[in-house]
N, C-alpha and C positions, 0 to 999 in steps of 0.2 A: 700803651702802658697797662691798660686794664687787662689785655690779653697776656702780657708777660706776668702780671700779678696772679692771674688765674692759673697760669701754667705752674708758677712756683707753689701755689696752694695745693694743686693737684699732685705735684711731685712730692711735697712734704707729706701729704696724706698717704700717698702710696708708700713712701718710706716707712711711715709709722705702721701701716698695715703689714708691710713685709717684715718689719722688726717684730711685730706682735706674732705673726705666723711662725717666724723663726724661733721665738721664745717658746711658743706652744709645742713646736716640733722637738725642741731640745728637752723640754719637760717630759714629753711623751717618751723620748729616748731614754732618759734617766729612769723613768718609772718602769721601763721594759727591761732594764739591766738588773739581774738578780743580785741580791746582797747575800754574801756568804758569811758575814760576820755574825757574832752571837746577837740575836734579836733580844728585845726587851722581855719576852716571855716564851721560852721554849725554843726548840730547834726548828720548828715549822714542819716541813714535810717529813713523814716517816714511812717506813715500809715494813712488811712482815717477812721475816727470814725463815723459810721452811727447811733449809738445808741442815743436815745433822751438825750438832754442836758437840764440843768436848769441854771438860773442866781443865783449864790450862793455867799456867803461871801468869800472873800479871807482868807485862814487859818491864824490864829494868828501867826503861826511860820514864816510866810513870812512878813517882814516889809512892812507896807502899811498904807495909809491914812485911818483913822477910817471910816467904813461903805462902803469901796470900794468893788465892786462885779465884777465877771467875769463869763463867760460860764464855767460850771463845767468840761467840757472836756479838758480845757487847764490848769487846776489846777496842774496835775502832771508835765506838762512842766514848770510851774512857780516854783514848788518845785525844779526841776532839775536846773533851772537857778539860783535860790537863793543858791543852794548848791555849785555852781561853781563861782558865781560872787556876791559880796556884793551889794545888790540893795535895793531900797525903791520905792514902787509903789505909785505914787501920784494920779493916776486916772485909773479906769477900765471902767465898764459899766456906761453909762451916758444916762439918759432918764427915761421915765415912766417904771416901773417894770412890765414885762408881768404878767398878771393875777391879778394885784392889782391896777395898775395905779399910785402907790406911786413913786415919783421922786427919783432917785438914782444918785449919782455922781454930777459933776458940771453942772451948768445950762447955756446952750448956749455957751459952750466952744468949741464945735466941729462943723464942717460944716455938711450939710445934706449928708447922706450916709456914715458917718464915721463908721469905724469898732467898735468904742466905743459904737455905738448904737446897737450893737449885743453882746456886752460883749466879743468881740474877739480882743481887743486891750488894751494895757496897756501903760501908761506913766511912765518912770523910771528915777530916780535921784539917786545920791549917798546917802548912809546912813548918811554921814556928809555933808549936802548940802552947796554948795558955788555958788554964782552967777557968779563967775569968773572961768575960765577954769584952775583950779589948780590941784594939785596931787589927790584930792579926786575924780576927774572925770576919772582917769586912768582905773579903772575897768569897768566903763560904756562905755568908748571908746573901750576897748577890746571886750566887749559884742556886741557893735554896729558893729565892724569890723568882729566879728565871725558870726553875722547874715547877714551881707552884706559886703563881702570882696571887692566888686566893686560897685561904686555908681550906684544906680538904678538897681542893679542885686542881690536882696535878695536871699538867699538860702532857700529851702523848710525846714519847712512848712510856712515860713514867706511870707506874701503877700506884705507888705510894711514896710520899716524901715526908720524912720525919724530921722536924726541926722545931722552931719556937712554937709553943702551943701544944706540942706532943710530949707526953710524959717520957722522961728518960732521954730526951733529945734536945737539941737547940744550941744556941750560941754559948760557948764555954763547955759543951759536952761533945756532940757530934751531929753530923748531918747524915741521914739515911736516904738512899735513892734505890728504888726498885723498878724493874722493867716489866712491862706487860708481857705475858707469856701464856702458852697453852697448858692444859692440864696434864699432870704426870704424877706418879707416886713420889713421895718425898725422897730426897737424896738420889734422884735420877736426873737425866738430861731431858728437858722438855721438848715437845715436837716443833714448836715455833716460838720466835721472840720478835717483838716489835723494836725497831732500832731507828736511829736518825738516818735520813737520806744523806745529810752532810757528813755523817760519820764515816763514810767510805773514803773521804779525803785523807790522805796520809800526811803526817806532820813530822818534821825532823826530830830525832831523839835528842833529849837534853844531854849535853856533854858530861855534866857532873850533877847527878840527881842530889838534892839536898839530903842531909843526914836525917835519920828517923827522929821525929820529935819525941820528947820525954812524956808523952801523954798516955791515956788509957789504951790498952791493947785489946783487940778482938771485940769491939762493940760493947753492948750492955746486956745484962741479964733481963729477961722478960721484955723482949722487943714487942711493943704493943701494936704492931701493924695489923691491918685487917686480915682475916682468913684468906689464904691463897688457894691454889688448885687450878688457876688459870681462868681465862675468859675467852670468848669467841673472837676470832680475828675480825677486824673491820674490813668491809668490802673496799 
Protein backbone atom coordinates (compact mmCIF):
# COMPACT_ATOMS: atom_id res chain seq x y z
CA UNK A 1 0.00 0.00 0.00
CA UNK A 2 2.81 2.39 0.95
CA UNK A 3 4.57 1.54 -2.32
CA UNK A 4 1.45 2.24 -4.38
CA UNK A 5 0.95 5.60 -2.56
CA UNK A 6 4.56 6.57 -3.12
CA UNK A 7 4.21 5.71 -6.83
CA UNK A 8 1.08 7.89 -7.08
CA UNK A 9 2.87 10.81 -5.40
CA UNK A 10 5.85 10.39 -7.71
CA UNK A 11 3.55 10.25 -10.75
CA UNK A 12 1.61 13.34 -9.62
CA UNK A 13 4.80 15.31 -9.00
CA UNK A 14 6.14 14.24 -12.36
CA UNK A 15 2.93 15.36 -14.07
CA UNK A 16 3.12 18.72 -12.37
CA UNK A 17 6.74 19.12 -13.41
CA UNK A 18 5.91 18.20 -17.00
CA UNK A 19 2.98 20.61 -16.99
CA UNK A 20 5.20 23.38 -15.62
CA UNK A 21 7.86 22.67 -18.24
CA UNK A 22 5.25 22.68 -21.00
CA UNK A 23 3.90 26.02 -19.72
CA UNK A 24 7.40 27.53 -19.71
CA UNK A 25 8.05 26.19 -23.22
CA UNK A 26 4.76 27.59 -24.49
CA UNK A 27 5.51 30.99 -22.94
CA UNK A 28 8.97 31.00 -24.51
CA UNK A 29 7.43 30.17 -27.87
CA UNK A 30 4.94 33.01 -27.59
CA UNK A 31 7.69 35.43 -26.62
CA UNK A 32 9.69 34.33 -29.65
CA UNK A 33 6.88 35.07 -32.11
CA UNK A 34 7.19 38.64 -33.42
CA UNK A 35 4.15 40.89 -33.17
CA UNK A 36 3.43 43.00 -36.22
CA UNK A 37 0.50 44.92 -34.78
CA UNK A 38 0.92 48.58 -33.83
CA UNK A 39 2.77 48.64 -30.52
CA UNK A 40 2.04 51.05 -27.69
CA UNK A 41 4.87 53.40 -28.71
CA UNK A 42 6.22 53.60 -32.22
CA UNK A 43 6.86 51.06 -34.95
CA UNK A 44 9.87 49.46 -33.25
CA UNK A 45 12.58 48.50 -35.72
CA UNK A 46 13.53 51.06 -38.36
CA UNK A 47 16.02 51.22 -41.22
CA UNK A 48 17.88 53.83 -43.24
CA UNK A 49 16.92 53.98 -46.93
CA UNK A 50 19.76 55.33 -49.09
CA UNK A 51 18.20 54.60 -52.47
CA UNK A 52 17.17 57.65 -54.47
CA UNK A 53 13.73 59.03 -53.75
CA UNK A 54 11.25 61.13 -55.73
CA UNK A 55 8.44 63.50 -54.85
CA UNK A 56 5.35 61.51 -55.83
CA UNK A 57 1.58 61.68 -55.53
CA UNK A 58 0.14 60.16 -52.37
CA UNK A 59 -1.66 56.94 -53.41
CA UNK A 60 -5.41 57.29 -53.92
CA UNK A 61 -5.98 54.53 -51.33
CA UNK A 62 -4.73 56.87 -48.59
CA UNK A 63 -7.27 59.63 -47.89
CA UNK A 64 -5.61 62.98 -48.67
CA UNK A 65 -6.07 66.46 -50.07
CA UNK A 66 -6.12 66.32 -53.86
CA UNK A 67 -2.67 66.89 -55.34
CA UNK A 68 -0.71 66.23 -52.13
CA UNK A 69 2.73 64.70 -52.65
CA UNK A 70 5.51 63.21 -50.47
CA UNK A 71 8.94 61.61 -50.79
CA UNK A 72 8.39 58.16 -52.32
CA UNK A 73 10.39 56.50 -49.54
CA UNK A 74 7.79 57.24 -46.85
CA UNK A 75 4.80 55.99 -48.89
CA UNK A 76 4.98 52.46 -47.37
CA UNK A 77 4.99 54.04 -43.89
CA UNK A 78 1.91 56.09 -44.77
CA UNK A 79 0.17 52.94 -46.03
CA UNK A 80 1.00 51.25 -42.70
CA UNK A 81 -0.29 54.20 -40.68
CA UNK A 82 -3.49 54.37 -42.74
CA UNK A 83 -4.01 50.63 -42.21
CA UNK A 84 -3.86 51.09 -38.42
CA UNK A 85 -5.31 54.58 -37.86
CA UNK A 86 -8.12 56.28 -39.82
CA UNK A 87 -6.39 59.41 -41.16
CA UNK A 88 -6.77 62.18 -43.71
CA UNK A 89 -3.59 63.91 -44.94
CA UNK A 90 -4.24 67.63 -45.39
CA UNK A 91 -0.72 68.55 -46.57
CA UNK A 92 2.52 66.89 -47.66
CA UNK A 93 5.26 68.39 -49.84
CA UNK A 94 5.02 72.16 -50.07
CA UNK A 95 7.06 74.23 -52.50
CA UNK A 96 8.48 74.20 -56.02
CA UNK A 97 8.56 70.67 -57.38
CA UNK A 98 12.16 69.47 -57.96
CA UNK A 99 12.91 69.28 -61.68
CA UNK A 100 9.91 71.29 -62.83
CA UNK A 101 9.53 74.31 -60.59
CA UNK A 102 5.75 73.81 -60.47
CA UNK A 103 4.42 74.75 -57.04
CA UNK A 104 2.89 71.95 -55.00
CA UNK A 105 0.98 72.11 -51.71
CA UNK A 106 0.08 75.17 -49.72
CA UNK A 107 1.77 78.51 -50.39
CA UNK A 108 3.63 80.08 -47.48
CA UNK A 109 2.08 77.77 -44.88
CA UNK A 110 5.33 76.55 -43.34
CA UNK A 111 8.44 78.20 -41.97
CA UNK A 112 11.83 78.13 -43.68
CA UNK A 113 13.50 74.73 -43.26
CA UNK A 114 10.22 72.87 -42.66
CA UNK A 115 10.31 69.15 -43.44
CA UNK A 116 7.31 69.83 -45.68
CA UNK A 117 9.85 71.42 -48.04
CA UNK A 118 11.50 68.00 -48.46
CA UNK A 119 8.34 65.91 -48.79
CA UNK A 120 9.14 64.30 -45.45
CA UNK A 121 6.32 65.70 -43.34
CA UNK A 122 2.57 65.30 -43.40
CA UNK A 123 -0.25 67.11 -41.65
CA UNK A 124 -3.02 64.78 -40.48
CA UNK A 125 -6.64 65.32 -39.42
CA UNK A 126 -9.57 62.93 -38.84
CA UNK A 127 -11.47 61.55 -41.82
CA UNK A 128 -14.53 63.29 -40.32
CA UNK A 129 -12.98 66.63 -39.44
CA UNK A 130 -14.17 68.76 -36.54
CA UNK A 131 -12.52 71.95 -35.31
CA UNK A 132 -13.45 70.99 -31.77
CA UNK A 133 -11.56 68.27 -29.91
CA UNK A 134 -14.34 65.69 -30.08
CA UNK A 135 -14.52 61.91 -30.51
CA UNK A 136 -13.45 62.12 -34.17
CA UNK A 137 -9.96 63.08 -32.98
CA UNK A 138 -9.41 60.02 -30.77
CA UNK A 139 -7.60 57.98 -33.47
CA UNK A 140 -5.39 60.98 -34.28
CA UNK A 141 -4.58 61.43 -30.59
CA UNK A 142 -3.67 57.72 -30.35
CA UNK A 143 -1.42 58.10 -33.40
CA UNK A 144 0.26 61.16 -31.88
CA UNK A 145 0.93 59.35 -28.59
CA UNK A 146 2.18 56.30 -30.51
CA UNK A 147 4.68 58.48 -32.36
CA UNK A 148 5.59 60.61 -29.33
CA UNK A 149 4.81 58.91 -26.00
CA UNK A 150 6.51 61.79 -24.13
CA UNK A 151 6.44 65.46 -25.11
CA UNK A 152 9.41 66.38 -27.31
CA UNK A 153 10.66 62.77 -27.28
CA UNK A 154 9.48 61.31 -30.61
CA UNK A 155 10.32 57.68 -31.33
CA UNK A 156 12.28 56.68 -34.45
CA UNK A 157 11.86 57.24 -37.33
CA UNK A 158 10.07 60.47 -36.47
CA UNK A 159 12.13 63.65 -36.20
CA UNK A 160 9.37 65.90 -34.89
CA UNK A 161 5.75 65.37 -33.85
CA UNK A 162 3.51 68.42 -33.55
CA UNK A 163 0.35 67.95 -31.50
CA UNK A 164 -1.02 68.94 -28.08
CA UNK A 165 1.46 71.25 -26.37
CA UNK A 166 2.86 72.56 -29.67
CA UNK A 167 1.71 75.96 -30.93
CA UNK A 168 -0.59 75.79 -33.95
CA UNK A 169 -1.06 72.03 -33.61
CA UNK A 170 -3.12 69.61 -31.55
CA UNK A 171 -6.55 68.08 -31.14
CA UNK A 172 -9.03 70.20 -33.11
CA UNK A 173 -6.25 71.55 -35.37
CA UNK A 174 -3.88 68.97 -36.90
CA UNK A 175 -1.11 66.45 -36.21
CA UNK A 176 2.29 66.98 -37.84
CA UNK A 177 4.65 64.03 -38.44
CA UNK A 178 8.24 64.47 -39.73
CA UNK A 179 10.68 61.70 -40.70
CA UNK A 180 14.42 61.67 -39.88
CA UNK A 181 16.51 62.38 -42.96
CA UNK A 182 19.89 63.41 -44.30
CA UNK A 183 20.98 66.99 -45.06
CA UNK A 184 20.08 68.62 -48.38
CA UNK A 185 19.28 72.06 -49.81
CA UNK A 186 15.69 73.10 -49.26
CA UNK A 187 13.16 71.95 -51.90
CA UNK A 188 15.36 69.05 -53.01
CA UNK A 189 15.34 65.28 -52.47
CA UNK A 190 17.43 64.23 -49.45
CA UNK A 191 20.15 61.52 -49.60
CA UNK A 192 18.59 59.18 -47.05
CA UNK A 193 15.42 58.69 -44.99
CA UNK A 194 14.70 56.63 -41.88
CA UNK A 195 11.56 54.49 -42.22
CA UNK A 196 9.70 51.65 -40.52
CA UNK A 197 10.86 48.10 -41.01
CA UNK A 198 7.19 47.09 -40.81
CA UNK A 199 6.42 49.74 -43.43
CA UNK A 200 7.56 47.39 -46.19
CA UNK A 201 4.42 45.27 -45.62
CA UNK A 202 1.80 46.00 -48.26
CA UNK A 203 -1.83 46.49 -47.30
CA UNK A 204 -4.88 46.25 -49.57
CA UNK A 205 -6.21 49.55 -50.90
CA UNK A 206 -9.48 50.83 -49.53
CA UNK A 207 -12.30 50.33 -52.02
CA UNK A 208 -13.95 53.69 -51.37
CA UNK A 209 -11.72 56.33 -49.74
CA UNK A 210 -13.75 58.72 -47.58
CA UNK A 211 -14.64 62.13 -48.98
CA UNK A 212 -12.34 65.05 -48.03
CA UNK A 213 -13.31 66.53 -44.66
CA UNK A 214 -14.35 70.20 -44.64
CA UNK A 215 -11.38 71.18 -42.49
CA UNK A 216 -8.36 73.44 -42.98
CA UNK A 217 -6.31 72.79 -46.11
CA UNK A 218 -2.55 72.84 -46.41
CA UNK A 219 -1.38 72.90 -42.81
CA UNK A 220 -0.74 76.11 -40.88
CA UNK A 221 1.29 79.25 -41.28
CA UNK A 222 4.49 79.40 -39.22
CA UNK A 223 4.96 75.71 -38.53
CA UNK A 224 7.18 75.94 -35.40
CA UNK A 225 9.08 72.70 -35.88
CA UNK A 226 12.79 72.59 -34.98
CA UNK A 227 15.32 73.69 -37.64
CA UNK A 228 16.01 70.91 -40.10
CA UNK A 229 18.85 70.14 -42.49
CA UNK A 230 19.20 66.50 -41.58
CA UNK A 231 20.99 64.38 -39.00
CA UNK A 232 23.58 61.63 -39.10
CA UNK A 233 22.15 58.16 -39.73
CA UNK A 234 22.25 55.74 -36.81
CA UNK A 235 24.60 52.80 -37.04
